[in-house]
C-alpha positions in Angstrom: 0.0 0.0 0.0 1.7 3.2 -1.2 0.9 6.0 1.2 1.5 9.7 1.0 4.2 9.4 3.7 6.1 6.9 1.6 5.7 9.0 -1.5 6.9 12.1 0.4 10.0 10.3 1.7 10.9 9.0 -1.8 10.3 12.4 -3.4 12.5 14.1 -0.8 15.2 11.6 -1.4 15.0 12.3 -5.1 15.3 16.0 -4.5 18.3 15.6 -2.2 20.3 13.0 -4.0 19.3 13.3 -7.7 18.2 16.9 -8.1 20.7 18.1 -5.5 18.4 20.8 -4.2 19.4 23.2 -1.4 18.6 22.3 2.2 16.3 25.3 2.4 14.2 24.0 -0.6 14.1 20.5 0.9 12.9 21.9 4.2 10.2 24.0 2.5 9.1 20.9 0.6 8.9 18.8 3.8 6.8 21.5 5.5 4.4 21.8 2.6 3.8 18.1 2.2 3.5 17.6 6.0 0.7 20.2 5.9 -1.1 18.3 3.1 -0.8 15.1 5.1 -2.2 16.7 8.2 -5.1 18.2 6.2 -6.1 14.7 4.8 -5.7 13.2 8.2 -8.0 15.8 9.9 -10.6 15.2 7.2 -10.3 11.5 7.7 -9.4 10.9 4.0 -7.3 8.0 3.0 -3.6 8.5 3.2 -3.0 6.3 0.1 -1.4 8.3 -2.7 -3.7 6.6 -5.3 -6.8 7.7 -3.3 -6.0 11.4 -3.4 -8.5 13.2 -5.7 -9.0 16.5 -7.4 -11.9 17.2 -5.0 -9.7 16.7 -2.0 -7.0 18.9 -3.4 -9.5 21.6 -4.2 -10.7 21.4 -0.5 -7.0 21.7 0.5 -6.6 24.8 -1.6 -9.7 26.3 0.0 -8.2 25.5 3.4 -5.0 27.4 2.7 -6.7 30.3 0.8 -6.2 32.7 3.7 -2.4 32.5 3.3 -0.5 35.0 1.2 -0.6 34.4 -2.5 3.2 33.7 -2.6 2.8 31.0 0.1 -0.1 29.4 -1.7 1.8 29.3 -5.0 4.8 27.7 -3.3 2.7 25.0 -1.7 0.9 24.2 -4.9 4.3 24.0 -6.7 5.5 21.6 -4.1 2.5 19.3 -4.5 2.8 19.5 -8.3 6.5 18.6 -8.2 5.8 15.5 -6.1 2.9 14.3 -8.3 4.8 14.9 -11.5 7.7 12.9 -10.0 5.4 10.0 -9.1 3.8 10.1 -12.5 7.2 10.0 -14.2 8.2 7.1 -12.0 5.0 5.2 -12.9 4.1 5.1 -9.3 0.7 6.6 -10.1 -1.3 6.2 -13.3 -3.5 9.3 -12.8 -2.1 12.7 -11.7 -4.9 14.5 -9.9 -3.3 17.9 -10.7 -2.9 17.2 -14.4 -6.2 18.9 -15.4 -6.7 21.3 -12.5 -6.6 24.9 -13.5 -5.1 26.9 -10.7 -4.5 30.6 -11.0 -3.2 32.5 -8.0 -2.6 36.2 -8.7 0.0 38.0 -6.6 -0.3 41.8 -6.2 2.4 43.5 -8.1 4.7 45.5 -5.9 7.6 47.6 -6.8 10.9 46.4 -5.1 12.1 48.5 -2.2 15.1 50.6 -3.2 17.3 52.6 -0.9 17.9 56.2 -1.8 21.4 57.8 -1.4 20.5 59.5 1.9 19.4 56.2 3.4 22.5 54.4 2.2 24.7 57.1 3.7 22.9 56.9 7.0 23.2 53.2 7.3 26.9 53.2 6.5 27.4 56.2 8.8 25.7 54.4 11.6 27.7 51.2 11.0 31.1 53.0 10.9 30.2 55.2 13.9 30.6 52.3 16.3 34.1 51.6 15.1 35.8 54.4 17.0 39.5 55.2 16.8 41.5 53.9 19.8 38.9 51.2 20.6 40.4 48.0 22.0 40.7 45.7 19.0 40.3 42.7 21.2 37.0 43.8 22.6 33.7 42.3 21.6 32.3 45.8 20.7 35.1 46.4 18.2 34.7 43.0 16.6 31.0 43.3 16.4 31.2 46.7 14.8 33.7 45.5 12.2 31.5 42.5 11.4 28.5 44.8 10.9 30.5 46.9 8.5 31.7 43.9 6.6 28.0 42.7 6.2 26.7 46.0 4.8 29.7 46.5 2.6 29.4 43.1 1.1 25.6 43.4 0.6 26.0 46.8 -1.1 29.1 46.0 -3.2 27.9 42.6 -4.6 24.0 42.7 -4.7 24.1 39.2 -3.3 21.3 37.3 -1.7 21.4 37.1 2.1 22.0 33.4 1.9 25.0 33.9 -0.5 26.6 36.4 2.0 26.0 34.1 4.9 27.5 31.1 3.1 30.5 33.1 1.8 33.8 31.4 2.5 37.1 33.1 2.9 38.5 31.3 -0.2 35.7 32.9 -2.3 37.2 36.3 -1.8 40.4 37.5 -3.4 41.0 40.8 -1.6 44.1 41.5 -3.6 42.3 41.4 -7.0 39.0 42.6 -5.4 36.9 39.7 -6.6 34.1 37.8 -4.9 32.9 34.4 -6.2 29.3 33.8 -5.2 27.5 30.5 -5.3 23.8 31.1 -6.2 20.8 28.9 -6.8 21.7 25.5 -8.3 25.3 26.0 -7.2 25.8 28.4 -10.2 28.9 30.5 -9.7 29.4 34.1 -10.7 32.2 36.6 -10.0 31.7 40.2 -8.8 34.4 42.8 -9.0 34.7 45.1 -6.0 36.2 48.4 -7.2 35.8 50.5 -4.1 39.2 50.8 -2.2 37.6 51.6 1.1 35.4 48.5 0.9 38.4 46.3 0.1 40.4 48.0 2.9 37.7 47.3 5.6 37.3 43.7 4.4 41.1 43.2 4.7 41.0 44.6 8.2 38.1 42.3 9.1 39.8 39.2 7.6 43.1 39.9 9.5 41.3 40.2 12.8 39.0 37.2 12.3 41.4 34.9 10.4 41.9 32.4 13.2 38.2 32.3 14.0 37.4 31.9 10.3 39.7 28.9 10.1 38.1 27.3 13.1 34.6 27.9 11.7 35.3 25.9 8.6 36.4 28.8 6.4 33.1 30.8 6.6 34.0 34.5 6.2 31.3 36.1 8.5 31.6 34.8 12.1 29.3 35.4 15.0 30.2 35.8 18.7 30.0 32.0 19.2 32.7 31.6 16.5 30.2 30.1 14.1 29.0 31.0 10.7 26.7 34.0 10.7 23.1 32.9 9.9 20.7 34.5 7.3 18.6 35.7 10.2 21.5 37.3 12.0 22.3 39.3 8.8 18.7 40.4 8.6 18.9 41.5 12.3 22.1 43.5 11.7 20.5 45.4 8.8 17.3 46.0 10.8 19.3 47.2 13.8 21.5 49.6 11.8 18.5 51.0 9.9 16.6 51.6 13.2 19.6 53.3 14.8 20.0 55.4 11.6 16.5 56.6 12.2 15.0 55.3 9.0 11.3 55.1 9.2 10.6 52.1 6.9 11.4 48.4 7.1 14.9 47.8 5.5 16.0 44.2 4.6 19.2 42.8 3.0 17.1 42.3 -0.2 16.8 46.1 -0.4 20.5 46.3 -0.9 20.2 43.8 -3.8 17.5 45.9 -5.5 19.5 49.1 -4.9 22.6 47.4 -6.5 20.6 46.6 -9.6 18.8 50.0 -9.8 22.1 52.0 -9.5 23.6 49.9 -12.3 20.5 50.5 -14.5 20.8 54.2 -13.8 24.4 54.0 -15.1 23.1 52.5 -18.4 24.6 49.1 -17.7 23.1 46.4 -20.0 20.2 44.6 -18.3 21.5 41.2 -19.4 24.9 41.9 -17.6 23.0 43.0 -14.5 21.0 39.7 -14.5 24.3 37.9 -14.7 25.7 39.8 -11.7 22.5 39.0 -9.8 22.7 35.3 -10.6 19.4 35.2 -12.5 
């Protein structure tokens, strides 16, 4: 008897070992499929994969209709991916999603972009904590230097927050000023950092944290527990600096990415080249 649980485990294994998807994507798939399983269980529907019908899936869509359109689309995409895999493997003969027309409209929103004043205020706030004469062995000095390194990298590369968090020391050539980023699907791209002040502060950071970087497996950004800085920690750093700078709106690391692209567009850089730099 082929259950949804068995199908889920096989599909997740396929995504891990054959498609080589990222841990974040795998986790999202597991959450979405677990939610579907829980829904069927609560409605006392059969957990056999062959017993799942269009009617049940429509009820599930109605059940999650209060979520944000982006979340609904992701959950539908997860279920579709699993059923398509099962159909391809001849595990099921009828794909219940095959003839379902699902159209979820997301409201179009312009990306948040930082203006020059906001950029200056964030950097001014970050650098203000790095005072001359401060004990370089103190936690305050190290923390301020790390915060500066975070915002400098975000602004100079237009990278995703996960790409900055996963950045390793060997991906930076501070002599040539290049950063090699690993994006979605392990695609690599190289970004040239031309600003001397940015390279200078990154060199100072690297010299101070070199031993800790080595102990943390080579990750460039290290937290106070001598471990890799997480995505959420980077978001918190940006939020804290923007609040201390007195900015009245919600600023995220992704705002730096949008700003990076917008500034290049304003300089008449070819859109295709910008897409390459962003890893699209």
